[in-house]
VOBA-1610 file (N, C-alpha, C; in pm, whole numbers, padded with zeros to 5 digits, always signed):
BEGIN
Unk+08945+09118+10108Unk+09061+09054+10153Unk+09034+09055+10296Unk+09074+08950+10369Unk+09103+08928+10505Unk+09222+08924+10566Unk+09235+08985+10678Unk+09361+08992+10729Unk+09432+08856+10774Unk+09540+08836+10741Unk+09642+08705+10751Unk+09767+08748+10792Unk+09859+08649+10804Unk+09993+08690+10840Unk+10048+08746+10724Unk+10017+08711+10594Unk+10076+08751+10458Unk+10009+08875+10395Unk+09858+08905+10431Unk+09794+09012+10354Unk+09749+09125+10464Unk+09746+09237+10396Unk+09654+09338+10482Unk+09496+09314+10478Unk+09425+09413+10541Unk+09297+09404+10529Unk+09275+09528+10445Unk+09204+09460+10329Unk+09156+09583+10240Unk+08992+09533+10191Unk+08904+09609+10211Unk+08774+09606+10195Unk+08721+09715+10125Unk+08681+09685+09995Unk+08652+09779+09905Unk+08549+09719+09779Unk+08444+09777+09721Unk+08394+09776+09608Unk+08467+09748+09492Unk+08550+09859+09488Unk+08651+09853+09373Unk+08813+09894+09425Unk+08902+09810+09398Unk+09041+09799+09447Unk+09121+09804+09335Unk+09198+09910+09299Unk+09309+09914+09194Unk+09431+09936+09289Unk+09544+09848+09301Unk+09660+09855+09334Unk+09779+09855+09229Unk+09873+09937+09222Unk+09974+09934+09118Unk+10070+09832+09153Unk+10146+09824+09012Unk+10266+09734+09022Unk+10392+09782+09122Unk+10424+09689+09178Unk+10537+09724+09261Unk+10511+09768+09406Unk+10394+09794+09452Unk+10336+09851+09579Unk+10356+09750+09674Unk+10418+09803+09800Unk+10403+09708+09896Unk+10326+09759+10034Unk+10238+09706+10063Unk+10144+09714+10171Unk+10158+09616+10301Unk+10225+09674+10386Unk+10261+09579+10528Unk+10121+09513+10580Unk+10148+09395+10617Unk+10023+09299+10656Unk+09942+09359+10749Unk+10013+09472+10856Unk+09917+09513+10944Unk+09824+09623+10904Unk+09829+09650+10772Unk+09752+09777+10746Unk+09620+09735+10724Unk+09519+09852+10768Unk+09381+09831+10738Unk+09340+09948+10655Unk+09263+09887+10531Unk+09210+10002+10435Unk+09053+09949+10415Unk+08968+10058+10465Unk+08814+10042+10437Unk+08739+10154+10427Unk+08601+10116+10416Unk+08517+10249+10412Unk+08498+10287+10561Unk+08412+10378+10581Unk+08364+10423+10696Unk+08271+10316+10765Unk+08167+10261+10692Unk+08099+10166+10747Unk+08101+10036+10640Unk+08222+09986+10657Unk+08247+09860+10581Unk+08314+09856+10466Unk+08290+09816+10349Unk+08360+09844+10232Unk+08366+09972+10197Unk+08470+10013+10151Unk+08484+10156+10079Unk+08438+10138+09940Unk+08369+10247+09890Unk+08340+10261+09733Unk+08475+10210+09647Unk+08569+10270+09666Unk+08672+10294+09552Unk+08803+10328+09614Unk+08910+10238+09607Unk+09043+10236+09666Unk+09127+10228+09556Unk+09230+10338+09531Unk+09327+10347+09401Unk+09461+10384+09489Unk+09548+10283+09458Unk+09690+10296+09485Unk+09787+10290+09388Unk+09879+10385+09357Unk+09938+10386+09253Unk+10067+10285+09218Unk+10136+10276+09128Unk+10278+10185+09121Unk+10371+10227+09233Unk+10455+10133+09274Unk+10569+10163+09338Unk+10533+10239+09492Unk+10434+10216+09530Unk+10433+10283+09657Unk+10456+10195+09762Unk+10471+10254+09891Unk+10477+10202+10020Unk+10385+10236+10137Unk+10319+10143+10192Unk+10224+10184+10300Unk+10290+10092+10411Unk+10301+10173+10534Unk+10393+10094+10644Unk+10306+10022+10749Unk+10367+09963+10846Unk+10275+09881+10930Unk+10168+09980+11020Unk+10060+09934+11060Unk+09973+09981+11137Unk+09885+10114+11074Unk+09919+10134+10948Unk+09836+10249+10873Unk+09692+10208+10853Unk+09620+10307+10879Unk+09468+10276+10871Unk+09427+10370+10784Unk+09350+10337+10660Unk+09317+10437+10538Unk+09146+10406+10572Unk+09076+10472+10616Unk+08925+10448+10654Unk+08831+10561+10576Unk+08810+10538+10448Unk+08764+10650+10367Unk+08682+10576+10256Unk+08572+10633+10222Unk+08516+10553+10116Unk+08557+10579+09998Unk+08627+10689+09940Unk+08706+10725+09828Unk+08831+10770+09842Unk+08941+10666+09808Unk+09079+10710+09835Unk+09157+10676+09701Unk+09245+10783+09714Unk+09326+10778+09559Unk+09461+10827+09588Unk+09566+10766+09552Unk+09703+10786+09580Unk+09782+10755+09467Unk+09888+10856+09427Unk+09967+10837+09310Unk+10082+10762+09313Unk+10163+10739+09229Unk+10272+10664+09221Unk+10385+10694+09308Unk+10497+10621+09344Unk+10595+10628+09451Unk+10580+10733+09563Unk+10430+10693+09615Unk+10416+10756+09743Unk+10449+10663+09859Unk+10480+10741+09985Unk+10511+10659+10079Unk+10442+10710+10214Unk+10369+10597+10262Unk+10304+10651+10402Unk+10358+10539+10482Unk+10428+10642+10598Unk+10509+10539+10687Unk+10415+10518+10799Unk+10471+10439+10891Unk+10405+10352+10995Unk+10313+10432+11093Unk+10200+10362+11132Unk+10107+10443+11232Unk+10032+10575+11184Unk+10008+10573+11045Unk+09953+10691+11006Unk+09799+10655+11012Unk+09723+10757+11002Unk+09579+10761+10975Unk+09519+10852+10879Unk+09445+10789+10783Unk+09369+10877+10682Unk+09219+10842+10669Unk+09153+10926+10722Unk+08988+10899+10738Unk+08916+11014+10675Unk+08785+10985+10655Unk+08687+11090+10628Unk+08555+11018+10550Unk+08457+11112+10535Unk+08347+11074+10459Unk+08356+11120+10319Unk+08433+11216+10304Unk+08435+11258+10144Unk+08564+11224+10088Unk+08582+11244+09952Unk+08695+11189+09899Unk+08822+11244+09932Unk+08915+11169+09936Unk+09042+11190+09965Unk+09143+11175+09842Unk+09167+11270+09777Unk+09270+11252+09637Unk+09398+11325+09678Unk+09502+11225+09648Unk+09636+11274+09669Unk+09729+11217+09536Unk+09818+11327+09495Unk+09888+11295+09376Unk+10003+11190+09383Unk+10079+11220+09308Unk+10234+11119+09278Unk+10316+11187+09380Unk+10414+11089+09428Unk+10525+11121+09502Unk+10509+11181+09657Unk+10401+11127+09711Unk+10380+11182+09853Unk+10484+11126+09931Unk+10525+11200+10042Unk+10585+11146+10154Unk+10503+11180+10280Unk+10457+11073+10332Unk+10390+11107+10497Unk+10461+11018+10593Unk+10512+11119+10689Unk+10595+11060+10809Unk+10501+10988+10912Unk+10563+10911+10965Unk+10504+10825+11081Unk+10410+10898+11185Unk+10311+10854+11232Unk+10215+10901+11321Unk+10152+11028+11287Unk+10134+11049+11157Unk+10071+11164+11087Unk+09923+11127+11054Unk+09836+11224+11051Unk+09703+11241+11031Unk+09640+11292+10895Unk+09585+11251+10802Unk+09514+11320+10722Unk+09377+11292+10736Unk+09304+11410+10767Unk+09112+11393+10748Unk+09059+11458+10644Unk+08961+11367+10613Unk+08879+11401+10474Unk+08731+11419+10500Unk+08698+11455+10635Unk+08570+11472+10658Unk+08486+11564+10589Unk+08567+11672+10552Unk+08523+11785+10482Unk+08590+11780+10331Unk+08645+11672+10302Unk+08733+11658+10184Unk+08871+11708+10181Unk+08943+11628+10094Unk+09073+11678+10120Unk+09144+11623+09976Unk+09217+11719+09933Unk+09293+11734+09800Unk+09438+11744+09799Unk+09529+11681+09774Unk+09675+11697+09791Unk+09756+11683+09650Unk+09822+11785+09612Unk+09868+11772+09489Unk+10001+11676+09477Unk+10084+11713+09369Unk+10207+11641+09331Unk+10300+11654+09436Unk+10408+11565+09467Unk+10536+11612+09520Unk+10525+11667+09644Unk+10420+11625+09745Unk+10408+11696+09862Unk+10486+11598+09984Unk+10518+11686+10093Unk+10555+11621+10214Unk+10485+11649+10325Unk+10471+11545+10407Unk+10377+11559+10535Unk+10471+11498+10644Unk+10558+11586+10715Unk+10644+11541+10802Unk+10596+11463+10918Unk+10673+11382+10995Unk+10604+11308+11116Unk+10523+11380+11210Unk+10425+11307+11274Unk+10350+11379+11353Unk+10282+11484+11327Unk+10249+11500+11204Unk+10163+11623+11147Unk+10024+11584+11153Unk+09936+11675+11162Unk+09779+11658+11155Unk+09725+11768+11048Unk+09664+11702+10945Unk+09590+11785+10842Unk+09446+11757+10832Unk+09384+11866+10884Unk+09241+11868+10910Unk+09148+11929+10815Unk+09027+11883+10813Unk+08917+11950+10711Unk+08788+11968+10796Unk+08793+11947+10900Unk+08644+11991+10978Unk+08712+12041+11142Unk+08611+12094+11199Unk+08617+12133+11327Unk+08474+12075+11397Unk+08508+11990+11493Unk+08351+11944+11525Unk+08376+11874+11680Unk+08290+11904+11773Unk+08309+11834+11891Unk+08202+11919+12012Unk+08209+12059+12017Unk+08117+12134+12106Unk+07985+12119+12073Unk+07892+12118+12198Unk+07738+12086+12207Unk+07685+12249+12114Unk+07657+12243+11993Unk+07585+12342+11918Unk+07441+12392+11977Unk+07383+12279+12037Unk+07264+12281+12105Unk+07275+12415+12241Unk+07377+12377+12315Unk+07410+12456+12418Unk+07485+12597+12368Unk+07508+12581+12246Unk+07568+12736+12209Unk+07703+12739+12143Unk+07776+12615+12150Unk+07862+12609+12085Unk+07914+12667+11946Unk+07977+12767+11927Unk+07997+12836+11798Unk+08085+12747+11683Unk+08137+12649+11744Unk+08258+12592+11650Unk+08219+12459+11601Unk+08186+12478+11464Unk+08122+12366+11389Unk+08134+12390+11240Unk+08228+12314+11170Unk+08243+12336+11037Unk+08310+12211+10982Unk+08258+12192+10839Unk+08344+12089+10756Unk+08379+12157+10633Unk+08503+12189+10595Unk+08549+12245+10484Unk+08655+12194+10413Unk+08676+12175+10286Unk+08768+12118+10207Unk+08901+12172+10248Unk+08997+12076+10248Unk+09141+12104+10266Unk+09199+12078+10103Unk+09250+12194+10063Unk+09293+12190+09918Unk+09461+12225+09934Unk+09543+12132+09903Unk+09701+12138+09896Unk+09742+12148+09765Unk+09825+12230+09733Unk+09869+12239+09588Unk+09993+12129+09559Unk+10096+12158+09474Unk+10178+12095+09417Unk+10321+12141+09514Unk+10406+12034+09545Unk+10540+12098+09599Unk+10545+12127+09724Unk+10437+12107+09808Unk+10410+12190+09947Unk+10478+12084+10057Unk+10527+12139+10166Unk+10595+12083+10228Unk+10584+12107+10384Unk+10506+12032+10472Unk+10480+12061+10608Unk+10596+11952+10688Unk+10688+12043+10733Unk+10817+11974+10763Unk+10806+11886+10879Unk+10734+11890+10964Unk+10699+11810+11088Unk+10625+11853+11191Unk+10559+11789+11248Unk+10457+11826+11383Unk+10385+11961+11347Unk+10335+11985+11244Unk+10243+12087+11189Unk+10104+12039+11195Unk+10016+12138+11260Unk+09861+12121+11263Unk+09820+12222+11146Unk+09756+12163+11061Unk+09672+12230+10954Unk+09544+12233+10930Unk+09479+12355+10946Unk+09331+12390+10928Unk+09273+12362+10798Unk+09162+12357+10774Unk+09091+12340+10641Unk+09106+12477+10573Unk+09238+12477+10506Unk+09246+12596+10440Unk+09297+12587+10289Unk+09331+12668+10206Unk+09406+12673+10083Unk+09549+12681+10071Unk+09628+12596+10013Unk+09766+12590+10038Unk+09812+12600+09887Unk+09886+12709+09835Unk+09931+12736+09705Unk+10069+12652+09679Unk+10088+12618+09572Unk+10211+12530+09528Unk+10324+12595+09608Unk+10427+12505+09642Unk+10553+12525+09709Unk+10544+12608+09824Unk+10447+12613+09898Unk+10436+12682+10015Unk+10490+12580+10119Unk+10558+12611+10236Unk+10637+12552+10329Unk+10598+12580+10468Unk+10581+12483+10574Unk+10555+12518+10694Unk+10670+12457+10778Unk+10734+12527+10863Unk+10820+12465+10958Unk+10777+12406+11067Unk+10894+12342+11120Unk+10846+12250+11230Unk+10766+12316+11335Unk+10634+12264+11365Unk+10567+12279+11471Unk+10475+12377+11452Unk+10431+12433+11316Unk+10362+12539+11278Unk+10209+12496+11293Unk+10148+12580+11318Unk+09985+12580+11330Unk+09943+12678+11220Unk+09893+12594+11120Unk+09847+12683+10993Unk+09676+12719+11018Unk+09652+12832+11034Unk+09494+12882+11042Unk+09455+12963+10941Unk+09546+12996+10844Unk+09509+13093+10719Unk+09548+13017+10601Unk+09517+13063+10480Unk+09544+13002+10337Unk+09709+13032+10346Unk+09774+12962+10260Unk+09929+12982+10255Unk+09952+13012+10124Unk+10046+13091+10078Unk+10073+13181+09957Unk+10168+13092+09888Unk+10174+13114+09755Unk+10299+13045+09664Unk+10430+13066+09701Unk+10488+12960+09766Unk+10636+12958+09754Unk+10694+13044+09883Unk+10596+13039+09984Unk+10597+13123+10117Unk+10630+13026+10208Unk+10743+13054+10287Unk+10759+12995+10416Unk+10687+13044+10544Unk+10657+12964+10617Unk+10563+12986+10756Unk+10614+12924+10856Unk+10592+12986+11004Unk+10639+12930+11125Unk+10539+12981+11225Unk+10549+12919+11345Unk+10478+12983+11466Unk+10337+12942+11468Unk+10272+12962+11603Unk+10154+12940+11633Unk+10070+13069+11698Unk+09976+13113+11591Unk+09946+13064+11481Unk+10070+13100+11370Unk+10087+13010+11266Unk+10188+13039+11151Unk+10171+13182+11083Unk+10290+13229+11073Unk+10292+13357+10980Unk+10428+13343+10882Unk+10408+13444+10783Unk+10510+13428+10690Unk+10639+13470+10735Unk+10742+13389+10715Unk+10875+13446+10769Unk+10978+13442+10636Unk+10915+13449+10520Unk+10981+13466+10387Unk+11081+13586+10384Unk+11030+13672+10459Unk+11112+13827+10444Unk+11227+13812+10512Unk+11223+13723+10611Unk+11351+13687+10690Unk+11440+13573+10667Unk+11390+13463+10590Unk+11458+13324+10559Unk+11446+13322+10406Unk+11374+13368+10323Unk+11354+13372+10178Unk+11258+13264+10157Unk+11255+13178+10053Unk+11142+13109+09986Unk+11189+12973+09967Unk+11099+12855+09970Unk+11143+12722+09983Unk+11204+12696+09853Unk+11177+12747+09750Unk+11236+12736+09612Unk+11281+12839+09543Unk+11426+12843+09462Unk+11491+12942+09394Unk+11453+12927+09257Unk+11450+13027+09163Unk+11425+13006+09019Unk+11564+12920+08997Unk+11541+12801+08894Unk+11639+12732+08831Unk+11613+12718+08671Unk+11681+12765+08594Unk+11676+12743+08438Unk+11672+12614+08419Unk+11599+12610+08288Unk+11588+12463+08222Unk+11736+12407+08190Unk+11834+12478+08145Unk+11956+12442+08118Unk+12038+12398+08274Unk+12013+12449+08373Unk+12071+12419+08502Unk+12016+12277+08535Unk+11869+12267+08521Unk+11810+12144+08539Unk+11881+12026+08471Unk+11876+12059+08334Unk+11913+11952+08239Unk+12076+11908+08279Unk+12162+11995+08308Unk+12309+11954+08368Unk+12298+11876+08475Unk+12224+11926+08588Unk+12205+11838+08708Unk+12169+11713+08684Unk+12050+11687+08613Unk+11995+11545+08550Unk+12107+11474+08520Unk+12194+11522+08427Unk+12295+11458+08356Unk+12399+11416+08456Unk+12416+11493+08559Unk+12519+11457+08676Unk+12437+11331+08760Unk+12341+11340+08781Unk+12258+11235+08870Unk+12239+11118+08785Unk+12246+11126+08630Unk+12259+10996+08550Unk+12404+10926+08576Unk+12488+11013+08560Unk+12618+10962+08581Unk+12625+10910+08733Unk+12605+10957+08827Unk+12598+10891+08966Unk+12506+10764+08975Unk+12405+10762+08903Unk+12318+10631+08911Unk+12394+10516+08842Unk+12382+10392+08941Unk+12445+10271+08896Unk+12318+10202+08828Unk+12298+10226+08729Unk+12201+10156+08634Unk+12219+10153+08482Unk+12105+10102+08404Unk+12143+10106+08262Unk+12117+10227+08201Unk+12206+10296+08198Unk+12197+10424+08141Unk+12152+10454+07981Unk+12167+10334+07911Unk+12106+10355+07777Unk+11950+10358+07788Unk+11891+10311+07899Unk+11758+10317+07911Unk+11695+10443+07950Unk+11750+10547+07979Unk+11727+10656+08037Unk+11779+10777+07929Unk+11681+10881+07907Unk+11738+10989+07839Unk+11652+11122+07900Unk+11787+11209+07901Unk+11733+11333+07970Unk+11690+11436+07866Unk+11590+11501+07868Unk+11571+11620+07754Unk+11510+11732+07793Unk+11500+11824+07721Unk+11451+11979+07748Unk+11312+11991+07692Unk+11280+11929+07588Unk+11147+11947+07513Unk+11078+11820+07490Unk+10942+11833+07458Unk+10864+11721+07447Unk+10902+11672+07298Unk+10919+11759+07203Unk+10965+11743+07070Unk+11083+11620+07058Unk+11161+11599+07167Unk+11286+11516+07172Unk+11231+11374+07179Unk+11089+11357+07244Unk+11059+11212+07261Unk+11037+11121+07148Unk+11079+11023+07138Unk+11049+10933+07033Unk+10948+10813+07088Unk+10815+10839+07077Unk+10710+10751+07151Unk+10726+10610+07110Unk+10783+10576+06992Unk+10779+10447+06936Unk+10889+10372+07001Unk+10994+10441+07066Unk+11096+10385+07132Unk+11079+10334+07279Unk+11005+10224+07305Unk+10952+10188+07423Unk+11066+10138+07518Unk+11173+10121+07471Unk+11284+10074+07558Unk+11345+10200+07630Unk+11327+10345+07597Unk+11384+10424+07675Unk+11272+10503+07748Unk+11313+10571+07862Unk+11212+10656+07932Unk+11308+10784+07950Unk+11211+10892+07885Unk+11259+11008+07857Unk+11229+11098+07975Unk+11310+11177+08048Unk+11277+11258+08153Unk+11294+11409+08114Unk+11168+11474+08097Unk+11182+11604+08034Unk+11159+11733+08174Unk+11282+11773+08165Unk+11300+11876+08285Unk+11264+12001+08259Unk+11187+12042+08164Unk+11114+12158+08137Unk+10953+12133+08183Unk+10906+12015+08183Unk+10771+11980+08234Unk+10762+11910+08349Unk+10898+11853+08402Unk+10897+11761+08526Unk+10806+11651+08508Unk+10824+11582+08388Unk+10738+11452+08342Unk+10835+11343+08296Unk+10810+11219+08300Unk+10861+11124+08229Unk+10767+11026+08157Unk+10815+10978+08050Unk+10729+10893+07966Unk+10720+10715+08059Unk+10631+10711+08118Unk+10630+10571+08208Unk+10617+10481+08117Unk+10730+10376+08134Unk+10745+10266+08057Unk+10722+10151+08165Unk+10740+10161+08287Unk+10749+10062+08380Unk+10871+09968+08380Unk+10990+10013+08326Unk+11099+09922+08312Unk+11157+09903+08440Unk+11253+09814+08473Unk+11333+09823+08576Unk+11443+09913+08601Unk+11479+09964+08473Unk+11582+10080+08488Unk+11512+10219+08532Unk+11373+10231+08465Unk+11313+10353+08518Unk+11290+10349+08663Unk+11225+10263+08695Unk+11195+10218+08829Unk+11292+10276+08944Unk+11436+10207+08896Unk+11548+10226+08977Unk+11588+10368+08963Unk+11575+10409+08862Unk+11615+10587+08850Unk+11517+10666+08933Unk+11409+10621+08911Unk+11316+10705+08995Unk+11338+10695+09138Unk+11367+10578+09194Unk+11361+10574+09334Unk+11522+10617+09386Unk+11617+10642+09282Unk+11738+10694+09301Unk+11720+10849+09310Unk+11626+10888+09243Unk+11570+11048+09234Unk+11507+11104+09363Unk+11426+10986+09396Unk+11333+11036+09523Unk+11413+11023+09661Unk+11386+11090+09763Unk+11274+11194+09759Unk+11334+11340+09729Unk+11462+11371+09748Unk+11502+11533+09701Unk+11583+11513+09604Unk+11642+11431+09527Unk+11707+11478+09398Unk+11623+11550+09285Unk+11527+11475+09267Unk+11421+11548+09156Unk+11307+11459+09175Unk+11180+11507+09140Unk+11074+11454+09144Unk+10999+11501+09002Unk+10939+11385+08935Unk+10884+11372+08834Unk+10750+11303+08809Unk+10646+11344+08743Unk+10515+11253+08726Unk+10507+11211+08601Unk+10420+11134+08555Unk+10398+11085+08425Unk+10336+11159+08334Unk+10397+11180+08200Unk+10363+11238+08104Unk+10225+11203+08050Unk+10145+11288+07979Unk+10002+11252+07942Unk+10009+11211+07776Unk+10122+11210+07748Unk+10143+11163+07597Unk+10138+11015+07580
//
């Protein structure tokens, strides 16, 4: 594609863009040196003005949002799951490789790095590294965070202005520069919630939602799914999955739930 008033610049040998995805006309998506090898963008995503994605192999899942003036770049693959929220003026670097799971938030003005490189090694500079950045599911960098190439376990959280230099543990909250765990003082990002509690809450959300309620069914177990009934989307609270039908009601309900009421990913059934 060539940039015009109507279309973004997307240069790739293989391009897969999902249904309902909006890419603003000032977006540039390409490889490091010309065409990317492969660009995959899921359904119902949004990529805002002046976003640059300069990566030879880039993939992002459904219902993800990359707000204006963000930059994603790197030589190695950058793989991002479903339901990402990336706030404005943020950076994701994949020079050392980057993997981000489902349901993650990258607050505005944050920087996620997978390399350290600048000083003259011939002159003796000790700092040169390319290392994968691995981020699990349900991780939240609240905003203005700087993240080194570390491993981040599911449900970890970094408060505003955190500088992450070490691995982040499961469901632990960090703050400061360098960031340290503060969960002994403030608790954890997630409390334990029973399946019954999730089910009841989803039924409340379904009542609040202004849509075709006959097209949505909340369930507790996969055994309740009727795969032959393609008119109904099943939301399974025990697995946090839904049967993806791409119906107007399903899309409306998903957008109603995001970003903070509930996050679901497509089931593999």
